[in-house]
DOVOPA-461148 format. One record per residue (C-alpha): residue number from 1; residue in one letter; chain; x, y, z. Coordinates in nm, 3 decimals, padded with zeros to 5 digits, always signed. Last residue first. Layout:
// DOVOPA-461148
VODREN|NUM|A|A|X|Y|Z
...
// end
This chain:
// DOVOPA-461148
VODREN|103|S|A|-04.493|+08.313|-04.041
VODREN|102|H|A|-04.422|+08.421|-03.673
VODREN|101|H|A|-04.193|+08.649|-03.707
VODREN|100|R|A|-04.331|+08.835|-04.002
VODREN|99|D|A|-04.640|+08.888|-03.772
VODREN|98|V|A|-04.447|+08.983|-03.501
VODREN|97|H|A|-04.310|+09.265|-03.721
VODREN|96|E|A|-04.629|+09.390|-03.889
VODREN|95|A|A|-04.775|+09.392|-03.561
VODREN|94|A|A|-04.551|+09.634|-03.426
VODREN|93|I|A|-04.560|+09.847|-03.747
VODREN|92|S|A|-04.973|+09.875|-03.674
VODREN|91|H|A|-04.879|+09.947|-03.278
VODREN|90|L|A|-04.649|+10.238|-03.411
VODREN|89|K|A|-04.945|+10.362|-03.661
VODREN|88|V|A|-04.848|+10.396|-04.021
VODREN|87|N|A|-04.663|+10.703|-04.185
VODREN|86|R|A|-04.397|+10.471|-04.356
VODREN|85|R|A|-04.127|+10.694|-04.209
VODREN|84|Q|A|-04.320|+10.777|-03.910
VODREN|83|S|A|-04.348|+10.463|-03.804
VODREN|82|E|A|-04.018|+10.317|-03.908
VODREN|81|A|A|-03.881|+10.571|-03.701
VODREN|80|V|A|-04.091|+10.470|-03.410
VODREN|79|L|A|-04.016|+10.087|-03.434
VODREN|78|R|A|-03.617|+10.202|-03.462
VODREN|77|S|A|-03.639|+10.420|-03.161
VODREN|76|F|A|-03.861|+10.145|-02.972
VODREN|75|A|A|-03.551|+09.884|-03.045
VODREN|74|E|A|-03.260|+10.149|-02.949
VODREN|73|D|A|-03.478|+10.210|-02.616
VODREN|72|A|A|-03.523|+09.824|-02.527
VODREN|71|T|A|-03.158|+09.733|-02.633
VODREN|70|I|A|-02.999|+09.613|-02.972
VODREN|69|N|A|-02.826|+09.304|-03.034
VODREN|68|F|A|-02.972|+09.312|-03.380
VODREN|67|R|A|-03.206|+08.984|-03.378
VODREN|66|A|A|-03.281|+08.924|-02.979
VODREN|65|M|A|-03.327|+09.325|-02.972
VODREN|64|L|A|-03.541|+09.306|-03.273
VODREN|63|L|A|-03.756|+09.055|-03.156
VODREN|62|G|A|-03.783|+09.204|-02.786
VODREN|61|Q|A|-03.919|+09.541|-02.910
VODREN|60|A|A|-04.193|+09.337|-03.175
VODREN|59|Q|A|-04.312|+09.193|-02.828
VODREN|58|G|A|-04.338|+09.485|-02.626
VODREN|57|I|A|-04.485|+09.666|-02.919
VODREN|56|V|A|-04.777|+09.371|-02.950
VODREN|55|N|A|-04.804|+09.389|-02.584
VODREN|54|R|A|-04.838|+09.744|-02.571
VODREN|53|T|A|-05.108|+09.774|-02.812
VODREN|52|T|A|-05.274|+09.440|-02.649
VODREN|51|L|A|-05.312|+09.671|-02.314
VODREN|50|G|A|-05.415|+09.997|-02.458
VODREN|49|L|A|-05.692|+09.780|-02.684
VODREN|48|L|A|-05.786|+09.637|-02.350
VODREN|47|A|A|-05.844|+10.014|-02.210
VODREN|46|A|A|-06.001|+10.153|-02.498
VODREN|45|A|A|-06.230|+09.861|-02.442
VODREN|44|E|A|-06.330|+09.910|-02.061
VODREN|43|R|A|-06.338|+10.299|-02.134
VODREN|42|A|A|-06.570|+10.219|-02.381
VODREN|41|E|A|-06.781|+10.021|-02.161
VODREN|40|A|A|-06.779|+10.283|-01.896
VODREN|39|A|A|-06.906|+10.537|-02.143
VODREN|38|K|A|-07.186|+10.335|-02.286
VODREN|37|A|A|-07.267|+10.243|-01.861
VODREN|36|R|A|-07.274|+10.634|-01.781
VODREN|35|D|A|-07.515|+10.670|-02.110
VODREN|34|E|A|-07.720|+10.434|-01.966
VODREN|33|A|A|-07.743|+10.581|-01.641
VODREN|32|A|A|-07.769|+10.924|-01.771
VODREN|31|A|A|-08.105|+10.783|-01.980
VODREN|30|L|A|-08.293|+10.619|-01.725
VODREN|29|R|A|-08.230|+10.940|-01.463
VODREN|28|D|A|-08.406|+11.111|-01.769
VODREN|27|Q|A|-08.674|+10.896|-01.811
VODREN|26|R|A|-08.745|+10.842|-01.453
VODREN|25|A|A|-08.760|+11.245|-01.448
VODREN|24|A|A|-08.990|+11.256|-01.729
VODREN|23|D|A|-09.215|+10.961|-01.565
VODREN|22|R|A|-09.230|+11.185|-01.270
VODREN|21|D|A|-09.342|+11.503|-01.420
VODREN|20|G|A|-09.621|+11.288|-01.647
VODREN|19|R|A|-09.724|+11.137|-01.321
VODREN|18|V|A|-09.720|+11.470|-01.142
VODREN|17|Q|A|-09.935|+11.619|-01.454
VODREN|16|E|A|-10.181|+11.354|-01.467
VODREN|15|A|A|-10.216|+11.456|-01.066
VODREN|14|D|A|-10.304|+11.779|-01.154
VODREN|13|A|A|-10.532|+11.748|-01.439
VODREN|12|R|A|-10.690|+11.466|-01.184
VODREN|11|D|A|-10.756|+11.757|-00.945
VODREN|10|A|A|-10.855|+12.036|-01.164
VODREN|9|A|A|-11.120|+11.781|-01.295
VODREN|8|L|A|-11.232|+11.686|-00.916
VODREN|7|D|A|-11.215|+12.102|-00.862
VODREN|6|A|A|-11.473|+12.121|-01.167
VODREN|5|A|A|-11.682|+11.850|-01.052
VODREN|4|E|A|-11.699|+11.990|-00.729
VODREN|3|A|A|-11.800|+12.352|-00.907
VODREN|2|Q|A|-12.062|+12.185|-01.093
VODREN|1|R|A|-12.226|+12.069|-00.742
// end
């Protein structure tokens, strides 16, 4: 009878261990899924920022092209030169040009 009780206790302990292992594996899978979701959100945000940035740079190029009767390449070169001279990000320089035009 004591042997049966000991075997039952061991079986219960084994079952608890299996449950614990399954729970840990489930938590690991959940954490991995959350990490993938966060990475996807970050990629989406970066893509949206890239589109917005390119749009603003394109607008600034167009403004410079119209104002100075220059090509797109020349306008872009001017924006890049100003960015480097002032040590300010290109999209910020472009946004300043667009904002000045609209104000």
